[in-house]
GUTI-446308 format. One record per residue: x, y, z of N, C-alpha, C in turn; residue in one letter. Coordinates in steps of 0.05 Angstrom, whole numbers, plus 5000, padded with zeros to 4 digits. Layout:
! residues N
XYZXYZXYZA
...
END
This chain:
! residues 615
798732067767798131797783799631767809V
801931867809803331887838802032077857C
801032297848799632487861797032357872A
795832197856793432057865793631847885G
795931727883796631517903797131647929I
798331867929799232017952796732137965L
794832227950792432337960790832117975A
790831877963789531647977790731618002V
793531608005794731568029794131788053Q
793532038041792932278056789932278064L
788432088055785432078059783932238043G
785132398023783732578005782732427980Q
780832237986779832067964778332207940L
777032417946775732557925777532657905G
779932797918781932907899783232687882Q
783832467898785032227883783432117857A
780732117865778832007844779132207820A
779232477826779532647802782032627785E
784232577804787032557790787032277773M
785732077783785731817768784231857741Y
781832007746780032047722781632227700E
782832427709784132597689786632477678S
787932277689790132137679789531897664S
787131817662785931577648786431337662G
787131337687787631087701785030977712R
783430877696780730777706781030527720H
782930397718783230147735783830207764D
785330447770785930507796783430657807L
781830787792779530907799777330707806L
777230477792775530247798776230147825N
778730097828779629967854779030167875E
779130417874778730637892775530617901L
773930587882770930597886770330317901R
771530107891771229847906771929877936Q
774129977941775030007968773130207985A
771730397972769730577984767130437986K
766930197973764230067977762230197956G
763330307936761530437916761330237892E
760030007897760029777879758629847852W
756329977856754830077832756430257813G
757930447825759430627809762030467797A
763030287813765430117802764529947777A
762029827782761429677759760629827734I
759230067738758730237717761430347702A
763230427719765630497706767030257692L
767030007702768329787689766729737661A
764129757661762529707636763229917616E
763730167625764230387606767130397594E
768930397616771730477611773930267618K
773030077634774929897644774029617642D
773229537616771729267613773729047620R
776429107616778128887623777928777650I
777128967667776728877696773828827706H
772028797684769228787690768628507705L
769628297697769028047708770328067739R
772728147740774028157768772528347786S
771228537774769528717793767128587802T
765628437784763528287792764128057813H
766627917808767327727828767827847854Y
769128087855769728217882767028317894S
765128407879762628477891761128237902Y
761228017885760127767894761327667923A
763927697924765027617950764227797972R
764028057966762828237987759928177997A
758428117973755728047981755427777997L
757227577990757127328004758127378032E
759827558039760727638065758627768081A
756827928068754328018079751927848083E
752127598073750127398075747927428053G
748327588032746427618011747227457988K
746327177992747126977976745927007946L
743227067946742227077918743327267902E
744027517914745327707898748427617891E
749427507909752127407905752027207882A
750127017879749926837858749726997831I
747927207830748027357804750727447795E
752227557814754627677806757027467802H
756727237816758627027808758026917782Y
755326937773754626827744756027037726E
755627307732756927517714759827487712K
761127417732763827397732765027117720A
762926937713763626707701764826497722G
764426537746765726377767763526197781A
761026177771758926077784759225767786H
760725637768761025327769762425247791R
764325407803765725327828765025457851T
764225727850764125907872761325847885E
759325807868756625817877756225537895V
757125297883757025057901758625077925P
760725217924762625247946761025407968R
759925617959758525847979756125697990M
754525577975752025457984752625218004L
754825047996755724818014756724928040F
758325148040759425258065757125368080D
754825468067752525588082750525348090A
751325078084749724868092746924888079E
746824988055744225018039744224818016Q
744524538023744924348002742524327985T
740024367997737624357983737224567960S
738124797972738025027952740224977929K
742524847938744824807918743624617895L
742024387906740924207887738824347867Q
737124517878735324667863736924837841E
739124977850740725117832741724957810Y
742824717816744024557794742024457777V
739424397787737524297768736624517751D
736424757762735325007747737525057725R
739925077731741725167709742324967688K
741824697694742224487675744824527661D
747024547674749824567668751524317674D
753124237653754323957659756523987680A
757924207683760024237702758524217729A
756324377733754824357759753724077764L
752623967743751523697749753723507756S
756123527743758223347753759223407781K
759223657788760023717817757823587836W
755223617828753323497846753323197849W
754223067824754322797823756622697842A
759022837841761222777858760322787887Q
758723007892757823027922756222817929Y
754122737911752422507919753922247922C
756222187903757421977905759021947933E
760222187939761722167964760222127990S
757522167985755622128008754121838004N
755221677984753821417982751521427967G
750521657956747821657941748621557911A
749321307905750221237879748421267857F
745621207862743621227841743321507833D
743221687854742921967847745322087830K
747621997842750322057828750221967799A
749521717794749321617767747421787749L
745321857761743522017742744722307735D
746122417754747322677748749822647731Y
751422397732753522347715752722337687Y
750422167685749422137659748122387646Q
747222557664746222827653748422997645H
750722967658753123097651754723007630A
753822757620755022597598758122567605K
758422487633761022387643761122107642D
761721997614761721707612763621557628H
766021657634767921517651766621477678L
765721677691764521677717762321487716A
760421477698758221307695759221007696T
761020947681762120687676763620587703V
764920787713766320707741764120627763R
761920777763759920697785758520427777I
758020397749756720137742758519897747L
761219947741763019737747763319677777C
763319897794763419857822761219667833F
758919697819756419557826756119307809H
758219227796758418957782756218987758N
755419217748753619227726755119247699K
756519037691758319067666756919097641L
754418957640753018977614751819257611E
751119377633750319667629752619847623A
754919777635757519927630757919877599A
757919657591758519617562756619767543A
754119767550752219947534753020237530E
753920347555754920617557757220637537V
759220457540761520477523760820477494V
759120267486758120267459756920507446A
755220607463753820867455755621127452Q
757221137472759221407474761521387457S
762621127454765521097442767421257457S
767221287485769021417502771421247507D
773821337499776121157502776921107533A
776621317549777321297577775121107590A
772621127581770620907593771120637586A
772020607560772720347549774920227565A
776620397572779220307585778820217613Y
777120357625776220297654774620027655H
772819997633771519747634773119517627L
774919567611777019337601778519247627A
779419447642780819367668778819217688K
776619277690774419147706774118867694A
773818837670773318547660775918387663C
778318507659780618377666780818267696E
780018427715780318357740778118147747E
776118127732774117907734774517667720R
776717657703777217417689776017407663G
774817617653773417627628775317717606Q
777017557598779317617581778417717553V
776617567539775817647513774417917513K
772717967534771418237534773418437540E
775418377560777618577565779218667541A
779918447525781118507498779618667482V
777018617481775318777462775319057471Q
774819107497774819407505777319527506F
779619397508782119507506782619607477F
781619467459781519547431780019797425Q
777619807439776120037435777420297448R
778820247468780020467483782720547467A
783720387448786020477433788420377446G
788320187469790320097484791119807472R
792219817448792819557436795119407450S
796819567463799019397478797719227500N
795619327515794219177535792818947524H
791718977500790218757487792218557479A
794818627467796518437461797618297485V
797918457506799018327529797018087540R
794618157542792817957549792517687529L
792717767503792617567484795217367486A
797417477494799817307496799617157524K
798417297542798517147572796316907570E
794216947553792116747554792216557527H
794216567513794616397488792916437466G
791816677464790016767443791616797416M
792816587403794416627382793116727357A
790816627354789216717328788617007330S
788017117354787417407354789817577359E
791917467365794417617373795517767348L
795417637323796617777299794918017291R
792117997292790318197287790618437307L
791118387333791318557353794218717349L
796118557343798818697342799218857318A
797618837298797719007273796719277280Q
794919297301794119567310795719667330Q
798119567340799519647360802119807351A
803619947367806020077359808119877351P
810219947336811919747324813419577344P
814219707370815119557391813619327401K
811119377404809119207413808918967389V
808719067368808518867344810718667342M
813218767344815518607345815418397368A
814518467392814418307417812418067409E
810018147398808117957390809217747368A
811017887349812217707328814117497343A
815417587362817317427374815617187390E
813717267401811617057416810816877399H
809916947372808716747354811016597342L
813516697338815716537329816416317349E
816416387372817116177395814915947394Q
812515987386810515797384810315667357R
812215727338812315607312810215707291G
809215917299807416057280809016257262M
810716127242812416297228811216477208F
809416407195807916567174807216837184D
805616797210804617027224806717197235Q
808717077247811117217256812617387237A
812917257213814317397188812717647181I
810017637181808517857173808518067194Q
808618017220809018227242811818347240L
813918177238816618277236816818477212Y
815618407189815618567166814218857172S
811918847182810419077191811819237214Q
813119127230814419287250817119407243S
817819357216820219477205822819287210G
822719067224824718857227825018707203N
825718807178825818647156827918437155M
830218487167832218287170831418027183S
830118057206829017827221826917647203R
825217847192823117687175824317557154A
826117657141827317517116829017267126L
830317297151831617067160829616857166D
827416897177825316687183824516567154L
824216727132823316607107825216447096C
827916487096829916307088830116057103F
830016087131830515877149828115667147K
825615787144823215597145822015557118H
823315647098822215627069819715767063N
819215987074816716147074817116317047Q
817116177024817516337000815316516990F
812816476997810916636988810816887005E
811516887029811817107047814117267039A
816217127028818617277020818017446995L
816417336978815617506953814017766962R
812217706982810617966991812618167004E
814618067020816418237033818018407013I
819018256993820718376974819518606960A
817118616956815518836944815819086961D
816519076984816219307004819219377014H
821319237004823919307010824719556999L
826119727016827019987005830219987008S
831220257002834120287003835120287032A
833420297050834120297081834820027088D
834119837075834919557084837719497079A
838719267092841619207091842419097063D
844319237049844819137021845418867018P
846618747039847518467037844918287038A
843018367052840418237053838918257028L
838818527015837718556990838918376967L
841518356968843118196949842117886950R
841817806978841217536982838117476972K
836317656978833717626965833717626938V
835317806925835417836894836617576884G
838517446895839817206885837516976888D
835816976907833616776908831716826886F
830917076879829017086857830517026830F
832917096829834617036805834616746798L
835016576822835016276818832216166811E
830016316818827716216812826216346787H
828016486770827016596747825116846749G
825016966772823617206774825417446770Q
825917506747828117716737827317986747F
824718056743823718306747824318396777D
823518206796824018246824827018266831K
828618076818831418086821832618346813A
831718466791832918726779832218926801V
829718946808829019146828830719146852R
831218916864832618886891835618936886L
836718836863839718936856840019236853F
838019346841838219636837837919786863S
836419716879836319806907838919786924I
840119536920842419476933844819596923A
844719746901846919876888848619726870G
847419466864848519286841847719366815E
848119616807846819696781847919576755T
850419486755851419376731850119076728K
849818946748848718686749845518706744R
844318906749841518936747841119046716A
842819196705842719266676843319036660I
845118846668845618606652843118426653E
841818406675839418226675837218366657L
837118606656834918746639835718686610C
838118676601839118676575838518376567T
839518166584839317886577836917796577V
835217866598832317736600830117926593H
831018156582828918356570827118436593N
827918506614826518626636825918906629V
823218976627822519276619823719466641P
824919676628826019876647823920116645I
822820176669821120416675822720656679S
821220896681822721126688823921106715E
822120996737823320966764825820806764E
825520556751827920356751830420516738L
830020636715832120766703833620976720A
831921106737833321306758834721146778E
833820926788835320746806837820636794R
837720556770840020426758842220616754L
841620866753844021056750844021276772C
845521226794845621376817846821646813P
846821826832847922086827851022076828E
852522266818855322256814856522266843L
858322066846859722036872858821796888G
856321676884855221466894856221216884Q
855520986896856720756889855720676857R
857820606841857120536815857820766797G
857521016807857821256792860121436804A
862421326814864321476828865321706811E
865621676784866621846765864821916745T
865222136734863622246711863422026688E
865721896681865921686663864421466670G
864521376694862921116702860221166701A
859321416708856421486708855421496677R
857021606659856421636633856021366621Q
857821166628857720896616855220746625A
854420796650851820676658849320806644L
849421046639847321186623847121066597L
849321036583849620916555848620636554L
849320466577848120226578845320216582Q
844020376599841520366601839920476577I
840920666563839620766538839720566517A
841720396515842020186496840019986501K
839719886527837619706534834819796527C
834220046534831720166529831120176498C
833020236483832720236456832119956445K
833519756453832519486446829919396453R
828919516476826119426485824019626471Q
825019796454822919956440821820196459G
823120246482822520476496824020736488N
823420826465825221046451825121286465Y
823121356480823021616493825121626518H
824921396531826821376555829521336545L
830021186522832721156512833821446502A
832221626491832921886482833922036505C
832222016528833022176555835722076565K
836321806564838821716579840921806558K
840621766531842821836514843422146517Y
841422276519841722586524843122646549T
842522486571843722556598846922446597Q
847322266577850222156575851622346558A
850322536545852022736525851722676498G
850222456490850122336461847522436452D
846922676445844522786434843922656406K
845722606393845322526364843822206367V
845022046384843821806388841121836399K
840822036420838022076429836022156409G
836922326390835122386368834522166350M
836321996345836021756329833721576343R
833921546368831921386381829221516381C
829021776385826521956384825321926354L
826921906333826221886306824721616304L
825721396316824321136315821721156331K
821121296347818921316362816421446345S
817421586326815321736308813721936320G
814622046344813222256358814122546346D
812622636327813622856312813823126332T
812023126348811923396365814523386382D
815223146395817623126408820423156394K
820123056368822423096349823023366345I
821023526338821123796330822123956354V
821023896381821924006405824823976409F
825523756408828223626416830123776396F
829723796370831723916352831824196356A
829624316367829524606371831224686395G
831224516416832624576442835724476441V
836024276421838724176419841024336407S
840024496386841624666372844224556361R
844024326351846124186339845624136308A
847724176292847324156263846323896255R
847523686264846823416257844023326264E
843323426287840323386295838423526280I
839023776272837123926255836923766227Y
838923666217838823546191837523276194I
837623136217836122876222833222946223L
832423176239829823206241828623306215A
830023446198829023546173828423296153A
830423106156830122876137827722706144N
827222696173824922546182822522696172Y
822222956177819723106169819423056139L
821023026121820622986093819122746087Q
819122536107817722276103814722316110N
814122536120811222586130809622746108L
807122776111805422936091805923246092D
808223276084809123586087807723766068W
806723656045805623806023802723906035H
801623786053798923856062798923976093S
801423996102801624116130803824336128D
802824586129804624816124806824816149A
805824736173807824746196810124556191E
809724326182811824126176813724246154I
812324366135813824456112815924676122L
814924876140816325086150818724976167K
818224776184820224636200822524526182N
821624386161823924276145825824496134I
824524686125826224926113827825026136V
826625086158828125226181830325036191A
829724766193832024596205834224586185F
833924566157835824536138837324786138Y
836425016142837625276144839225286168N
838325206191840025226217842225046218K
841724796204843824606201845824656177G
845424876164847224936141847024736121K
845224576118844924346099843824456075A
845224646060844324766035843924586012F
845524366011845224155990842724015994E
842123936020839623776026837123966020S
837324226029835024396024834624435995L
836624475979836524515950834924245937S
835724015949834423775939831523775946A
830723885969828123885978826424075962F
827724325955826324495937825724385909Y
827824235899827524065876825223915874D
824923755898822623565900819923715904M
819923965917817724125918816824215889C
818624275873818024365844816724135830A
817823875832816823645822813923605829Q
813323635853810623605864808923805853V
809624035851807924255838807624185806E
809224065794808923985765806823735766I
807723515781806323245777803523255788D
803223395811800623375824798923615818E
799823855813798324085808798624225783Y
800624155766801124285739801524575742R
802924635762803324935771806124965764D
806925055739809425105732810425365743Y
808925565749809825835759811225765787E
809625605803810625535832813125345829K
813125175808815425005802817925175799A
817325385782819725545775820925695799A
819025775817820025915842821425715858S
820525465860822025285879824625205867A
824825175837827325115826829225355831L
828425575829830225815836831225805862N
829425745883830525705910832425475913E
831925275897833825035898836625135887A
836325275865839025375853840525565873L
838925745886840225915906841625775929T
840125585940841425455961843725245954H
843525135926845724985917848125165915M
847925395908849925595909851325645933G
849825595956851025645982852825385993K
852025155979853324915987856024875970A
857725035982860325075964862024805963R
862124655985863524405983862024165974N
859824195963858123965956859423815931A
859323535933860423415911858923425886P
860023445861858623505837856723755838D
857623935853856124185857855624315829G
857824335813857624495789855624335771A
855824095769854123915752851023965761A
850523945787847923955798846724275792R
848624465794847524705787846724765760M
848424615742847924635712845024485708A
844724285721842124105717839824285726A
840324445749838024615760837524845738L
839724935730839325155710838025095686Q
838524835677837224725651834224695657S
833724585683830924535688829424815692K
830524995701829325265705829025395676I
830525355658830325445631827925325619A
827625045621825524905609822924985622H
822724995649820125055662819325335656V
821325535657820725815650819925865619T
821025675603820625695575817525595572G
816825375586814025285582811925485593F
812925615616811225805628810826045608V
812826105595812726335576810726285553A
811126025545809625915522806425925528A
805825845554803225845562801926105562R
803526305568802626575571801926695541K
803026565521802626675493800226565478M
798626385493796426245479794726465467V
794126665478792326865469793627095450K
796027175460797327385450798927315424S
800327105426802027005402801926705399N
799726615390799626305389801826195371P
802426305350804526195333807026155347D
807826365361810426345378810126145399E
807626105412807425895429807625615420M
806725585392807125315379810025275374I
811325485367814125455358815625345382R
815025515407816825455430816325155442R
813825085437812924825448814524595431C
814624645405816224445390818924455395H
819824705405822924715412823324585436A
821524565456821724445479821624145476L
820024055458819923755454822123655439L
823723845426826023755414828723745431G
828423855456830623855473831023575485E
833423475487833823195495833423145525P
833523355542833123315571830523455579D
828623485561826523625569824623495588C
824423205587822923055605823723075635E
826423135638827423175665826423415680E
825223595664824323815676821423855676A
820123795654817223825650815923585642I
813323555643811723335632811123425603R
812323245584812023315554808923305549V
807423125566804723095559803223385564G
804223535582802823815585803423985561D
805723935549806824105526805024025501V
804523775498802823685477799823785481F
798723745507796123835512795624115507A
797824295514797424585508796924625478L
798424505460798224555432795624425422M
795024175430792524045420789924185431I
790124295454787724455462787324715445E
789824815437789525075420788325005392W
789524785381788624715354785624625357F
784824495376782124415377780224655379Y
781224875396779625105398779325265371S
781325215354781325335327780125145305Q
778924925313777824735292779824615274Q
782424635282784524515264784824215274E
782924055268782823735278785323615268F
786023675245788123495232790923525249A
791423775252794023845269793623725296R
791323765307790923665335791123355335A
790023205315789922915315793322825308H
794722985295797322895289799022935317A
798423115333799823145359798922915377L
796422825375795422605392797222355384I
797522305358799022075348801822085357E
802922335357805722345368805922285399Q
803822355412803822265442803721985445M
802121835429801921565426804521435419R
805921555400808521455390810721455415D
810221675433812121695455810921545478R
809021375473807921205498806821385519S
805621615515804721775534801621725539I
800821665562798021625569796521895564L
794221865550792722115542790822215565L
789722045581787522125598788622325618S
791022305628791722515650791722805637P
792122815610792823085598790423185581Y
788922995569786923105552784222985558L
782323165552779623095561778822895540D
777022685551776222445533774322575513S
772622735519770722835501772122975477E
773923135484775523275463777123065442M
778122855455779422665439777422545419I
775022435431773022345414772122525391Q
772022765398771122955379773123005355E
775523005363777923035342777922805324I
777722575338777722305322775422275303C
773122395314770822365296770922535272A
772222795277772322975255774522865235A
776322675243778122585224777422305213M
774922195222773821945214775321745222G
776721745245778321485257777221425284V
777321195291776221115319778221225341P
777121285365778821385387780921195393P
783521295399785821115403785020985432P
786320745431786020585458788320715479P
787820685503789620785524792220615522E
794620725528796820585530798520685553G
800820535559802620615585804120875577P
805020995600806421255594809121185607S
811221335597814021325606814021475632Q
813121705636813321865661810821825677R
808621735665806521725681805221975688G
803421975706802222225716799422195721G
798122375735795222365740794122645742G
791522625747789922885750790723015776Q
790723295778791323445804789323355822P
790723335849788823265872788623525888E
786123575900786023805917787223785945P
787923995957788924005984791824015984G
793224176003795724186006797324355988G
796124455967797424615946798324915957H
796325025969796925305981799025286003D
799125066018800625046041803825096035D
804625056010807325056002808125325994M
806425505988806825755977808925915991D
808525926018809826116036812826006036E
813425746039816125636041817625636014C
816025605991817025625964817925905958I
816226095965816826355956818526515977E
818626416003820226586021821726396038G
823226216026824726026039827626076043G
828626336038831326396036831926506064D
830926386085831226496113833626326125D
836026416122838326296131838926346158D
837726206177838326276206840926176216E
END
């Protein structure tokens, strides 16, 4: 490159061009060709290898053509350079070819060129022609300016209405103001977005009814000035509204109290925030307290930091505590009212207690938990009856007492038809190490299997689980007695299960064992004696030994056992007919009982047979 520059200085332009070409400096080669007047080669080079300088090359060529008087060719290259909107009018104007310039403007149909020509016409007093070209260029401001200059305000207003041009509207508003057309000026200042000028005119000309509406669209400073103006004229309700909207709440509230504008005070109170003066918030809160509007008073006291007073009002007057209000009533640690951990915990407990009284158990649970008392939180949640949340809370709390509370609650649900509830009961008792309770639950499961489904095999499995977990409850009161009772139950149930299995293989032994069971004094605590009788009666009936079957029926009646839950009515009638006696009437049962009901039976299998998961 340096050698090329030196060659140029020595006049060796051919060698300089070769050096520029070989070094890839097409920009310097382009400048060299322009200096030599090789415009065609320069433009070709710019189009192929130096496109960044293509427009400047066209512009330089246009300037050279203009200097040579070749205006048409210059116009072509000015257009290619993108400079025709300024350079062509200048060139033709300098050449005093205005008619040709107008033809060019009309032919190109360009807004910038039309505006240039309109300005030229206006400078020469040709307003009508200038107006046409301004309108063609869609220069609404200039159009309105010329119309206003000629007092054609109605035409200018039409242009503003059609274009919605803010600058044009502002110019028309100033023209109306100068001519004393105040209402029109205010209207067009509004259209222009210059609400401050509209407010100024409304104040100067006593347009009080329009002033409030105009001020509401103005910046806060202008709004406050308008409020002051209305206050001075005794229009306090409107002044209060503007003070409030401008952010000057203290002045708005002062006017409310001073001039008894209580309705406005209620509206303002709904928009007060923590940024307001605490003393002012307390003052407004006291007003609502005196007038029995406790919910508004609580909100303001909570914002002002008077949390204890707000909580007291919620408790005494039963003001509902929402999630948002609860958060305000208990500030972050270190803030007013919660300077220490103990103070904040006391607030949380007060809020939780109030929520509990109001029946808002979920929020009460949350606040008790935040205060560190998860057990009370769980007790609130239990009152809500929300099973899903109770199970979730117990799972995440990982506390023994909470596990037991959850399991006790779940026992009151339809656990025998919902396997998930059943699994949670077993899991929670295991996690809470409540083996005594778990043993009692399995005992209850066994009784359900007997009473509802007559499934003594599953009952035996459940009783074995009850015995196993009772053995883990080492410190349980009367543990030995309860284990002995369970062992007795298991012996009776397993004895009856064994007897049932002997119906076909050894019926005489089955009959003997059944009579032995009936002779046990605590038999009814373990099994339904009606099932024992029914097993023997059905066997004798199948063997046509009606006398022995009828004797057992009479024994059932002597024991006041209802027959229908255990014996088929047709079988009873057939036995009595064979004995020549009428069918016995139904009588009450000591233990009661009913027919098995479908549903829920299989759901207990997994927990009864595999419930020894001591987590």
